[in-house]
C-alpha positions as CSV (number, residue, x, y, z in Angstrom):
1,M,92.3,95.5,90.5
2,L,91.9,97.0,94.1
3,N,89.0,99.2,94.4
4,P,86.6,100.6,97.2
5,E,83.5,98.7,95.8
6,S,85.2,95.4,96.1
7,I,86.1,95.9,100.0
8,S,82.7,94.9,101.5
9,Y,82.2,93.5,104.9
10,R,81.6,90.3,103.4
11,Y,84.8,90.2,101.5
12,L,86.6,91.2,104.8
13,L,85.0,88.4,106.8
14,Q,85.9,85.9,104.0
15,K,89.4,86.9,104.1
16,A,89.6,87.2,108.1
17,W,88.1,83.6,109.1
18,P,91.0,81.4,107.8
19,I,93.4,83.8,109.7
20,I,91.6,83.2,112.9
21,L,91.3,79.5,112.4
22,A,95.3,79.4,111.2
23,N,96.0,81.6,114.4
24,A,94.0,79.2,116.8
25,A,96.0,76.2,115.3
26,V,99.3,77.4,116.7
27,P,98.4,76.9,120.5
28,L,96.7,73.8,119.8
29,L,99.8,72.2,118.5
30,G,101.4,73.0,122.0
31,L,98.4,71.3,123.8
32,A,98.6,68.2,121.5
33,D,102.5,68.1,122.4
34,T,101.6,68.3,126.1
35,A,98.7,65.8,126.0
36,I,100.9,63.2,123.9
37,I,103.9,63.4,126.4
38,G,101.7,63.7,129.4
39,N,100.3,60.3,128.3
40,V,103.2,58.4,127.2
41,G,106.2,60.2,128.8
42,S,107.6,61.0,132.3
43,V,107.1,64.0,134.4
44,T,110.7,64.9,133.5
45,D,109.7,64.7,129.8
46,L,106.9,66.8,130.4
47,G,108.9,69.5,132.2
48,A,111.8,69.2,129.7
49,I,109.1,70.0,126.9
50,A,107.6,73.1,129.0
51,F,111.3,74.3,129.2
52,G,112.0,73.8,125.6
53,A,109.0,75.4,124.1
54,L,109.5,78.4,126.4
55,I,113.0,78.8,125.1
56,F,111.9,78.4,121.2
57,S,109.0,80.6,121.8
58,F,111.0,83.5,123.0
59,V,113.8,83.0,120.2
60,Y,111.4,82.6,117.4
61,W,109.0,85.4,118.8
62,S,112.2,87.7,118.4
63,F,112.1,87.1,114.8
64,G,108.5,87.8,114.3
65,F,109.4,91.0,112.1
66,L,110.5,88.2,109.1
67,R,106.5,87.8,109.0
68,M,105.4,91.6,109.4
69,G,108.1,93.1,107.5
70,T,107.7,90.9,104.5
71,T,103.8,91.6,104.4
72,G,104.1,95.1,103.9
73,F,106.5,95.1,101.2
74,V,104.9,92.2,99.3
75,A,101.4,94.1,99.4
76,Q,102.8,97.2,98.3
77,A,104.7,95.6,95.4
78,A,101.6,93.7,94.6
79,G,99.3,96.9,94.8
80,A,101.7,98.6,92.3
81,G,101.5,95.7,89.8
82,D,105.3,95.1,90.4
83,E,105.4,91.1,90.0
84,I,109.3,91.4,89.8
85,E,109.5,93.1,92.9
86,V,107.0,90.7,94.7
87,R,109.4,88.0,93.9
88,A,112.3,89.8,94.8
89,V,110.9,90.6,98.3
90,L,110.3,86.8,98.5
91,G,113.9,86.2,97.7
92,R,115.2,88.9,100.0
93,A,113.0,87.6,103.1
94,L,114.0,83.9,102.5
95,L,117.8,84.8,102.3
96,L,117.3,86.7,105.5
97,A,115.6,84.0,107.2
98,I,117.9,81.4,106.3
99,T,120.8,83.2,107.1
100,L,119.5,84.0,110.7
101,G,118.5,80.6,111.0
102,A,121.9,79.3,110.3
103,M,123.1,81.8,112.8
104,L,121.0,80.2,115.6
105,I,122.5,76.8,114.7
106,L,125.8,78.3,114.7
107,L,125.3,80.2,118.2
108,Q,123.2,77.1,119.6
109,W,125.8,76.4,122.7
110,P,125.7,80.1,124.0
111,I,121.9,80.3,123.3
112,R,121.2,76.9,125.2
113,F,123.6,77.8,128.0
114,I,122.1,81.1,128.8
115,A,118.5,79.8,128.5
116,L,119.1,77.0,130.8
117,S,120.7,79.1,133.4
118,L,118.1,81.5,133.5
119,L,115.4,78.7,134.2
120,D,115.3,77.0,137.5
121,G,114.8,73.3,136.9
122,S,116.0,70.0,138.2
123,A,118.9,68.4,136.9
124,P,116.9,65.6,135.0
125,V,114.5,68.1,133.6
126,E,117.4,70.4,132.3
127,S,119.3,67.3,130.8
128,V,116.4,66.2,128.9
129,A,115.6,69.6,127.9
130,Q,119.0,70.1,126.8
131,S,118.5,67.0,124.5
132,Y,115.1,68.5,123.1
133,F,117.0,71.9,122.4
134,N,119.9,70.1,120.5
135,I,117.5,68.5,118.1
136,R,114.9,71.1,117.9
137,I,117.4,73.9,116.9
138,W,118.1,72.3,113.6
139,G,114.6,73.4,112.5
140,A,115.4,77.1,113.0
141,P,116.2,78.2,109.3
142,A,112.7,76.1,108.2
143,T,110.8,77.9,111.0
144,L,112.2,81.5,110.1
145,A,111.7,80.8,106.3
146,T,108.0,79.9,107.1
147,F,107.6,83.2,109.0
148,A,108.8,85.0,105.6
149,L,106.3,82.7,103.5
150,M,103.5,83.3,105.9
151,G,104.2,87.3,105.2
152,V,104.1,86.6,101.7
153,L,100.7,84.9,101.9
154,I,99.4,87.7,104.0
155,G,100.6,90.2,101.7
156,L,99.0,88.7,98.8
157,G,95.7,88.2,100.6
158,N,96.0,84.5,100.3
159,S,94.4,83.7,103.8
160,R,93.0,80.2,102.8
161,Q,96.5,79.2,101.7
162,L,98.0,80.5,105.2
163,L,95.4,78.2,106.8
164,L,96.3,75.5,104.5
165,V,100.1,75.8,105.5
166,Q,99.2,75.8,109.4
167,L,96.9,72.6,109.1
168,F,99.8,70.9,106.9
169,L,102.4,71.9,109.5
170,N,100.3,71.2,112.9
171,G,98.7,67.8,111.3
172,L,102.1,66.5,110.3
173,N,103.7,67.7,113.5
174,I,101.0,65.9,115.8
175,A,101.3,62.7,113.6
176,L,105.0,62.4,114.0
177,D,104.7,63.2,117.4
178,V,102.5,60.4,118.1
179,Y,104.8,58.0,116.2
180,F,108.0,59.1,117.6
181,A,107.1,59.6,121.3
182,G,104.2,57.2,121.6
183,V,104.6,54.4,119.3
184,L,108.6,54.4,119.8
185,G,108.6,55.7,123.0
186,W,111.3,58.2,122.4
187,G,109.9,60.9,124.8
188,A,110.8,64.5,124.5
189,A,113.4,63.7,122.0
190,G,110.9,62.1,119.6
191,I,108.5,65.4,120.2
192,A,111.7,67.4,119.1
193,L,112.4,65.3,116.1
194,G,108.7,65.3,115.0
195,T,108.7,69.0,115.2
196,V,111.7,69.5,113.1
197,I,111.0,67.2,110.5
198,A,107.4,68.8,110.4
199,E,109.0,72.3,110.1
200,W,111.1,71.5,107.2
201,C,108.4,69.5,105.2
202,S,106.1,72.5,105.8
203,V,108.5,75.0,104.4
204,I,108.8,73.0,101.3
205,F,104.9,72.8,101.1
206,A,104.6,76.4,101.5
207,I,107.5,77.4,98.8
208,C,105.7,75.1,96.4
209,L,102.4,76.8,97.1
210,I,103.8,80.4,96.6
211,V,106.2,79.8,93.9
212,G,103.4,78.1,92.0
213,E,101.1,81.2,92.2
214,L,103.8,83.3,91.5
215,R,104.9,81.7,88.4
216,V,101.2,82.2,87.0
217,R,101.3,85.8,88.0
218,A,104.7,86.3,86.2
219,G,103.7,84.7,82.9
220,N,105.8,82.8,80.8
221,G,109.4,83.6,79.8
222,R,110.0,85.7,82.6
223,E,112.8,85.2,85.0
224,F,111.6,83.9,88.4
225,W,114.3,84.9,90.7
226,P,115.5,88.3,89.7
227,V,118.8,88.0,91.4
228,A,119.8,91.6,90.7
229,R,116.7,92.9,92.2
230,I,117.0,90.7,95.3
231,L,120.5,91.8,95.9
232,N,119.7,95.5,95.4
233,R,121.5,97.3,98.3
234,V,118.8,100.0,98.7
235,A,116.2,97.5,98.8
236,L,118.0,95.3,101.2
237,S,119.2,98.2,103.5
238,K,115.3,99.3,103.4
239,M,114.2,95.8,104.5
240,L,116.9,95.2,107.3
241,S,116.0,98.8,108.8
242,A,112.1,98.0,108.8
243,N,113.0,94.7,110.3
244,A,115.1,96.2,113.1
245,D,112.3,98.6,114.0
246,I,109.8,95.7,114.2
247,M,112.1,93.7,116.4
248,I,112.5,96.5,118.8
249,R,108.9,97.1,118.9
250,T,108.5,93.5,119.5
251,L,110.9,93.3,122.0
252,L,109.2,96.0,124.0
253,L,105.9,94.2,123.7
254,V,107.4,91.1,125.1
255,F,108.7,93.1,127.8
256,S,105.4,94.5,128.8
257,F,103.7,91.1,129.4
258,G,106.7,89.8,131.0
259,F,106.8,92.7,133.4
260,F,103.1,92.1,134.1
261,I,103.6,88.5,135.1
262,N,106.6,89.3,137.3
263,Q,104.7,92.1,139.1
264,S,101.6,89.7,139.5
265,A,104.1,87.5,141.3
266,Q,104.6,90.1,144.0
267,F,101.1,89.3,145.3
268,G,101.7,85.7,145.6
269,D,101.3,82.3,143.7
270,V,97.5,82.4,143.7
271,V,97.3,85.9,142.0
272,L,100.4,85.1,139.6
273,A,98.3,81.7,138.5
274,A,94.9,83.6,138.2
275,N,96.5,86.6,136.0
276,H,98.2,83.9,133.7
277,I,94.8,82.3,133.1
278,L,93.3,85.5,132.3
279,L,96.2,86.2,130.0
280,Q,95.3,83.1,128.0
281,L,92.0,84.1,127.7
282,I,93.3,87.4,126.2
283,S,95.5,85.5,123.8
284,F,92.3,83.8,122.8
285,A,90.5,86.9,121.9
286,A,93.7,88.0,119.9
287,F,93.1,85.3,117.3
288,F,90.1,86.9,116.4
289,L,91.3,90.5,116.6
290,D,94.4,89.7,114.6
291,G,92.3,88.1,111.7
292,Y,91.1,91.8,111.1
293,A,94.6,93.2,111.5
294,F,96.3,90.9,109.0
295,V,93.4,91.5,106.5
296,V,94.1,95.2,106.7
297,E,97.8,94.7,106.5
298,S,97.4,93.4,103.0
299,L,95.0,95.9,101.8
300,V,96.6,98.9,103.2
301,G,100.0,98.0,101.5
302,A,97.9,97.1,98.3
303,S,96.5,100.9,98.5
304,V,100.0,102.3,99.0
305,G,101.5,100.5,96.1
306,A,98.6,101.5,94.0
307,K,98.5,105.0,95.4
308,R,94.8,104.6,96.2
309,Q,93.7,106.7,99.2
310,D,90.0,106.1,98.6
311,T,90.8,102.1,99.0
312,F,92.8,102.9,102.1
313,D,90.1,104.8,103.8
314,I,87.4,102.1,103.1
315,A,89.7,99.1,104.2
316,V,90.6,101.1,107.3
317,K,87.0,102.1,108.2
318,R,85.3,98.9,107.5
319,S,87.8,96.3,108.9
320,S,88.0,98.6,111.9
321,I,84.3,98.4,112.4
322,L,84.4,94.6,112.3
323,A,86.9,94.6,114.7
324,L,85.2,97.0,117.2
325,V,82.1,94.9,116.9
326,T,84.2,91.8,117.6
327,A,86.1,93.2,120.6
328,V,82.6,94.4,122.0
329,L,81.3,90.5,121.8
330,L,84.4,89.2,122.8
331,A,84.7,91.4,126.0
332,S,81.1,91.0,126.9
333,W,81.5,87.2,126.7
334,L,84.5,87.3,129.0
335,W,82.6,89.6,131.3
336,L,79.5,87.4,131.5
337,F,80.8,84.0,131.0
338,G,84.5,84.2,131.8
339,D,83.8,82.3,135.0
340,F,82.9,79.1,133.3
341,A,86.3,79.4,131.1
342,V,88.4,79.9,134.3
343,M,86.6,76.7,135.6
344,A,87.6,74.8,132.5
345,L,91.2,75.9,132.9
346,T,91.7,75.4,136.8
347,D,89.9,73.4,139.6
348,I,91.6,75.4,142.3
349,E,89.1,77.2,144.1
350,E,91.5,80.1,145.2
351,V,92.7,80.7,141.7
352,Q,89.2,80.7,140.4
353,V,88.2,83.6,142.8
354,A,91.2,85.5,142.1
355,A,90.6,85.3,138.4
356,G,86.9,85.9,138.7
357,S,87.6,89.2,140.6
358,S,89.6,90.7,137.8
359,L,87.5,89.3,134.9
360,F,85.8,92.7,134.4
361,L,89.5,94.2,134.0
362,A,90.4,91.6,131.2
363,A,87.2,92.3,129.4
364,I,87.9,96.2,129.5
365,Y,91.6,95.1,128.2
366,I,90.0,93.4,125.3
367,F,87.7,96.0,124.3
368,F,90.4,98.5,124.2
369,S,93.1,96.2,122.5
370,F,91.1,96.0,119.1
371,A,92.5,99.7,118.3
372,A,96.1,98.6,118.9
373,F,95.9,95.6,116.8
374,Q,94.2,97.5,113.8
375,L,96.7,100.2,113.8
376,D,99.6,97.7,114.0
377,G,98.1,96.1,111.0
378,I,97.9,99.6,109.2
379,F,101.4,100.5,109.7
380,I,102.7,97.2,109.1
381,G,101.1,97.3,105.7
382,A,102.4,100.7,105.0
383,S,105.9,99.8,106.2
384,F,105.6,102.7,108.6
385,T,108.0,100.8,111.2
386,R,110.2,103.7,112.3
387,Q,107.0,105.3,113.7
388,M,105.9,101.9,115.1
389,R,109.2,101.7,116.9
390,N,108.9,105.2,118.4
391,A,105.3,104.6,119.4
392,A,106.4,101.4,121.1
393,F,109.1,103.5,123.3
394,L,106.2,106.0,124.0
395,S,103.6,103.6,125.2
396,I,105.9,101.5,127.4
397,A,106.8,104.8,129.2
398,V,103.4,105.5,129.8
399,Y,102.8,101.9,131.0
400,L,105.6,102.1,133.5
401,L,104.6,105.6,134.8
402,A,101.0,104.3,135.3
403,W,102.2,101.1,137.0
404,W,104.3,103.3,139.3
405,F,101.4,105.5,140.2
406,L,98.6,102.9,140.5
407,M,100.0,99.7,141.8
408,D,101.0,100.8,145.2
409,R,97.6,102.6,145.5
410,F,95.3,99.7,144.1
411,A,97.2,96.6,144.4
412,V,96.4,93.9,141.5
413,N,93.6,96.3,140.3
414,G,96.2,99.0,139.7
415,L,98.4,96.5,137.8
416,W,95.7,95.6,135.5
417,W,94.7,99.3,134.9
418,A,98.2,100.0,134.1
419,M,98.0,97.3,131.4
420,I,94.7,98.6,130.0
421,I,96.3,102.2,129.8
422,Y,99.1,100.6,128.1
423,V,97.1,98.9,125.4
424,A,95.0,102.3,125.0
425,A,98.7,104.2,124.8
426,R,99.7,101.9,122.0
427,A,96.8,103.0,120.0
428,D,97.0,106.6,120.9
429,A,100.8,106.8,120.2
430,L,100.2,105.2,116.8
431,L,97.5,107.5,116.1
432,L,99.8,110.6,116.3
433,Y,101.4,109.4,113.2
434,F,98.1,108.3,111.7
435,P,97.6,111.8,109.6
436,A,101.3,111.5,108.1
437,L,100.8,108.0,107.0
438,R,97.2,108.8,105.4
439,N,98.9,111.8,103.6
440,S,101.6,109.7,102.1
441,I,99.3,107.8,99.8
442,K,98.8,110.2,97.0
443,T,95.8,109.0,94.7
444,Q,96.7,108.6,91.2
445,T,94.8,111.0,88.8
């Protein structure tokens, strides 16, 4: 039973560390693929994988709402003690994920054509990238279903099972990549095939884990798949509306970073490379801050479902304190020791100097970002997605206004300050809606 006394700092840390490790496992897979093909493949294979990974990263990131939307609905149902609704949310999320995945397969030709048209690669690279895409696209339903299943695990607070699924996916993928690309010499096509097989095996593994737990929670003699509840029009409409809001918010977030990179290119290749490296370090910090955000998603959702404003308050307060302390430590580390991280990522002296000159700004960005991460988690847990969408529009407007005012005056530093203002505006815009969110949780008497 959810209560304020159980939400200790130790409890929050125990929930957060598996999520941090699970987040860190994602980019490690990309590094492993690059290392494998870089040693056993050709330059063409390496370029094709870079293109293919970019295409699928963008496509799949657009469907990240399957994870976030599912988390809030599952957490609220679990908090209310409605186990039938927990299983119904799982059914709706899987139905939506598989439908969208099948649509991606059906639309693979126009997606591939548009994506490769936007990328400027050599004919051999684009030819291999096309073969990579043609194989990898068949994993789309599994990948999107895994997003939904991860949302269920986070909503239930099962962070260790989330880590287990990620380790299974990445471990199997790496093993298959080594066999297909290394032993059999199939190059980029082998990498794609290994990834598809790993994605389908992992979704089966995750379903077995989740169904097993939900059967225990349901008890004997209960219908596991409540078809009538899964297909309930009101619930389906609510889920689709929430997911549309989150998708718009995510696309605006993707735009903000794409705009930053595009504007960085205006200052030349050295600045572009330096800012890319600094963004990788910021992404590393996000692994840690996301850990607390994911935990608060589950706790806020459970508080909303149980109608417990007291547990909401303590979960928000203590997780935010931990996130603040972590942000201070991460920002301080980057400010004091970031030069060593930059040198580990590049040996080009001009890029090292350019990155070093902006390290303090990247550190300031990390410090301010913790509030945006935390509030995202709070609003996702409460399913206040319309407010998230509105806040995203407001903050992107502030970002573009800051860029217009600062970049001409302060060059690269002005661009960085615009990004810092943007991440602060993301938090401030959500804070405008926070009182209404909190007041919507009516404590039961």
